[in-house]
Each structure stands twice: as C-alpha cells, then as structure tokens.
C-alpha positions in Angstrom: -44.4 47.1 22.9 -42.7 44.2 23.7 -40.9 41.9 20.8 -41.2 38.3 20.1 -40.1 36.3 23.0 -39.0 32.9 21.2 -37.1 35.1 18.5 -35.5 37.2 21.6 -34.6 33.8 23.1 -33.1 32.2 20.0 -31.3 35.2 19.2 -29.9 35.3 22.9 -29.0 31.6 22.6 -27.1 32.0 19.2 -24.8 34.7 20.7 -21.1 33.8 19.5 -19.6 37.0 19.9 -18.6 36.8 23.4 -15.0 36.7 23.5 -12.7 33.1 24.3 -16.5 31.8 23.5 -17.6 29.1 22.8 -13.3 28.1 22.3 -11.4 28.1 25.4 -14.3 28.2 28.0 -16.1 25.1 26.2 -12.9 23.3 26.4 -12.3 24.3 30.3 -16.1 23.5 30.9 -15.3 19.9 29.3 -12.3 19.4 31.6 -14.0 20.4 34.8 -16.6 17.7 34.5 -14.0 15.1 33.8 -13.5 13.3 36.8 -9.6 12.4 35.6 -8.9 15.9 35.0 -6.3 17.5 36.8 -5.3 21.4 37.6 -2.4 21.0 35.0 -4.6 20.0 32.4 -7.1 23.2 33.0 -4.1 25.4 33.2 -2.7 24.2 29.6 -5.9 25.2 28.1 -6.1 28.6 29.9 -2.5 29.5 30.0 -2.7 28.9 25.7 -4.1 32.6 25.9 -1.7 34.8 27.5 -4.2 37.5 27.9 -6.7 35.7 29.5 -4.3 34.1 31.7 -3.0 37.4 32.8 -6.7 39.0 33.3 -7.5 35.7 35.2 -4.4 36.2 37.5 -5.2 39.7 38.1 -8.8 39.2 39.1 -7.4 36.6 41.8 -4.8 38.6 43.0 -7.1 41.5 43.7 -9.2 43.0 46.5 -12.3 40.4 45.3 -10.5 37.4 46.6 -8.4 38.6 49.3 -5.1 36.9 47.8 -3.3 40.1 46.6 -0.1 39.4 44.7 -0.1 35.9 46.6 -1.2 33.6 43.3 1.9 33.5 40.7 0.2 31.0 38.1 -3.0 29.6 36.7 -2.3 26.2 38.3 -1.9 27.7 42.0 -5.2 29.7 41.0 -7.1 26.3 40.7 -5.4 24.6 43.4 -6.5 27.8 45.7 -9.7 28.4 44.4 -11.0 25.1 42.4 -11.8 24.4 39.2 -15.6 26.0 39.4 -14.0 29.4 40.5 -11.8 29.6 37.7 -14.1 27.9 35.3 -16.3 31.3 36.1 -13.2 33.5 36.1 -12.9 32.1 32.3 -16.3 33.6 31.9 -15.5 36.7 33.7 -12.7 38.0 31.6 -14.6 37.2 28.5 -17.8 39.2 30.1 -15.3 42.1 31.0 -14.4 42.3 27.4 -17.8 42.7 26.4 -18.8 45.6 29.1 -15.5 47.7 28.5 -16.0 47.4 24.4 -20.0 48.4 24.9 -19.3 51.3 27.5 -20.9 49.3 30.4 -18.2 50.5 33.2 -20.9 52.0 35.6 -22.7 48.4 35.1 -19.0 46.9 35.6 -18.5 48.7 38.6 -21.9 47.5 40.2 -20.9 43.7 39.3 -17.9 44.1 40.8 -19.3 45.9 44.0 -22.0 42.9 44.3 -18.8 40.7 43.9 -17.0 41.9 46.7 -19.9 42.4 49.1 -21.2 39.1 48.6 -17.9 37.6 49.5 -18.2 39.7 52.7 -21.5 38.6 53.3 -20.4 34.8 52.9 -17.6 35.1 55.0 -19.5 36.6 58.0 -22.0 34.1 57.5 -19.4 31.1 57.4 -20.4 30.3 53.8 -18.0 27.6 53.1 -17.1 29.0 49.4 -17.1 32.9 49.1 -15.1 32.7 46.1 -17.9 30.5 44.4 -20.3 33.2 45.7 -18.2 36.1 44.5 -18.1 35.1 40.9 -21.9 34.3 41.0 -22.3 37.9 42.4 -19.9 39.3 39.4 -22.2 37.6 37.0 -25.6 38.1 38.3 -26.3 40.9 35.9 -24.7 39.0 32.5 -28.6 39.6 31.0 -28.0 43.2 30.8 -24.5 42.5 29.0 -26.5 40.5 26.8 -29.1 42.8 26.2 -26.7 45.9 25.6 -24.7 44.1 23.0 -27.7 42.5 21.3 -30.5 45.0 21.6 -29.1 48.4 21.9 -31.8 50.3 20.7 -34.1 48.8 22.9 -31.6 49.4 25.8 -32.1 53.1 25.1 -35.9 52.8 25.3 -35.3 51.3 28.8 -32.9 53.7 29.7 -35.4 56.7 28.8 -38.1 55.4 30.4 -36.2 54.9 33.9 -35.5 58.5 33.8 -39.0 59.8 32.3 -41.0 57.5 34.7 -38.8 57.1 37.6 -39.4 53.2 37.4 -36.6 50.6 37.9 -34.8 48.9 35.3 -36.6 45.5 35.4 -40.1 47.2 35.2 -38.7 49.3 32.1 -37.2 46.0 30.7 -40.7 44.3 30.9 -42.4 46.9 29.4 -39.9 47.4 26.4 -39.0 43.5 25.9 -41.7 41.7 27.9 -39.0 40.0 29.7 -36.1 41.0 32.3 -32.6 40.7 32.4 -32.9 38.0 34.8 -34.7 35.5 32.2 -32.3 36.5 29.3 -29.3 35.8 31.6 -31.1 32.4 32.5 -31.3 31.7 28.8 -27.3 32.3 28.1 -26.8 29.8 31.2 -28.5 27.3 29.9 -27.0 27.8 26.6 -23.5 27.9 28.2 -24.2 25.0 30.2 -23.4 26.7 33.6 -23.5 24.9 37.1 -26.6 25.8 39.1 -24.2 27.6 41.3 -24.2 30.0 39.1 -27.4 30.0 37.3 -29.9 30.1 40.0 -28.3 33.4 41.6 -28.3 34.7 38.1 -31.8 34.0 37.9 -33.3 34.5 40.8 -31.6 37.2 42.9 -34.4 39.8 42.5 -36.6 36.7 43.8 -34.2 34.3 46.0 -37.1 32.8 47.4 -37.7 30.8 44.1 -34.1 29.2 44.2 -34.8 25.7 45.1 -30.8 24.0 44.9 -28.8 27.0 45.8 -31.1 28.9 48.2 -27.9 30.5 50.3 -25.6 31.6 47.6 -28.7 33.4 45.7 -30.0 34.8 49.1 -26.4 36.2 49.7 -26.0 37.6 45.9 -29.6 39.4 46.6 -28.6 40.8 49.8 -25.4 41.9 48.2 -27.0 43.4 45.4 -29.1 45.7 47.5 -26.4 46.9 49.8 -24.2 47.8 47.0 -27.3 49.8 45.3 -27.7 51.6 48.8 -24.0 52.2 48.7 -24.1 53.8 45.3 -21.2 51.7 43.8 -21.5 52.1 40.3 -25.2 51.6 38.8 -27.3 49.0 37.8 -29.3 50.8 35.6 -31.3 52.6 37.8 -30.7 55.0 41.4 -33.7 52.7 43.0 -32.5 50.3 46.6 -34.4 47.1 46.1 -36.3 45.8 49.3 -34.3 43.1 50.8 -36.6 39.7 50.9 -37.2 39.1 54.5 -37.2 35.3 54.3 -33.6 35.7 52.3 -32.6 37.8 55.1 -33.6 35.4 57.7 -32.2 32.5 55.7 -28.8 33.9 56.1 -29.3 35.0 60.1 -27.5 38.2 59.8 -27.7 40.2 63.5 -27.7 43.6 63.5 -24.0 43.8 64.8 -23.2 41.5 62.1 -24.6 44.0 59.7 -22.9 46.8 60.9 -19.5 44.7 60.5 -20.5 43.8 57.1 -21.1 46.9 55.9 -18.0 48.5 57.4 -16.0 45.7 55.8 -18.0 46.2 52.7 -17.3 50.0 52.3 -13.3 49.3 52.8 -13.2 46.8 50.2 -15.1 48.6 47.7 -12.4 51.4 48.3 -9.7 49.1 47.7 -11.7 47.8 44.6 -11.8 51.2 42.5 -8.4 51.0 41.1 -9.7 47.7 39.4 -12.5 49.7 37.7 -10.6 51.0 34.5 -10.4 49.1 31.2 -6.5 48.6 31.7 -7.3 46.6 35.0 -7.4 42.8 33.5 -4.6 43.4 31.4 
C-alpha cells in the first residue's frame, strides 16, 4: 500500500534535521554562486565550524580524492578541488552524520565504494573533473538516507520485502511508497538547490539515458554503482547487481582492456578505503 506522494514530498522538502543545514550549507552555496567570492571567503565560513573543517580535510586527504596528506587547509582544498566540490563535501559531511546516527554503515560503505569507483572510471575515460564525479557518486543514494531518517517503519517493510520476495530495493520502495529513492533524492536536491552535476546522477543513476545535461557524469555513476554492487563492497539495500545500460556504456567508450584496469584499480582503492568506514573516520 502506497502513501500520499504529495504529503511525502512536502515532508521531505520540509526536512530540517540534517546537520549543518540549512545554516553553513546555505551560506557556502550562496558564496559559490557569487562570482566575486574568493576561496578565503568560503574557507572562513567553513572554518567557523571546526568539526566540519576536520571532516572535510579528512575526506580530501583520503583515498577518495588521491591527495593523501597533501591538503592542509580548507582554503587549499578549495583551490585544488574547486568551489563546487567543496560545496558537495559540506553536504557529504552532513549526510555522513545522518548515516552514522541511523545505523547505515553498510549504505555508507556502498556510497563510498561508488565514489572511489566513479573516480577511477572518470580518470580512465579522461573526464576532466573526476572529483566532481566522486561527490555525485558519494551522494547518489541520498534518497535512501532520507527514507531511513523520515520513514523508518516503511523502510523496515521494504527490507522485509527484499528478503521475502527476493526483489530489488527499488521494487520494494515502489511497492511500499509508490516512489523510489531516486525520486526522494530529486526532491531534496530541488529543496537544497544543488547543481545539475549532482542532481542528475542522483536522479538518473538507474536510468542514465534520461539525463539531458550531465550525461557523462550520470553514466559514470551508473556504471560505478553496478561495479561496486558486483564487488560486494557495502550494501545498497539488496544483493542484486543491476545490469549496465548499454547506451551509457557506449557513451563512455570503455574497452575490455580499460575495464580490466578499472576493476583492478577499483579493487586496490577499495582496500585502501576500508579504514575510512568506521564512525570515527571523519572526526
């Protein structure tokens, strides 16, 4: 039995429980959109929250971005990674807090695995901004986080369906709610005014051919999701491995030899990322 979609959408868009939102995230977003903003301006806002600053530096110096121990300040991170990426990292730090507080370690591992893998695919296909892709992949299942936070009873029903009927988590979401995590993720993206480079991979990572302005990032996140599911790193809610859309695959032009290299590098980087999975790793 599904619930009222309009009521659910209003509930999601009215969500105010995300740590650092709407305060610091909204301030950073406004600065990012201002053409006169300098790195020091954004760094000053982020640095006003010492815990948040520490989390961001922990992420950028992890295996996720390939700068182990090389970035020493938020200003440095802004210069190296760009404003949009750091804006995404502010949101990531908030989402991490939500996931750890709600017992979503397996989903966090899956999300981190997708971020690492998406970065590998982006670099292998010579996409010019692999860090942006990693952030999009890290946030691709934000809809599941919102569901777990706001609809824990319904999520329990979904999990039961996955086990009892051997269906995908998306099928279970559709049966219980009438919408999937991609729709819920899209709603929160709209509410937070996220850039299309994040919004389209979140909305279309299961249907990448529907993307209209971020086709390559969406295709990369789509492929990364399937590769990480096949690897078994973390859990997105079920054990099924989604088929890779052939048009998205062709769009990326990945050869058999490149795929072998991607899988090898992904496996190595996932091993390096394992120490980033415990609740204390963003402190």
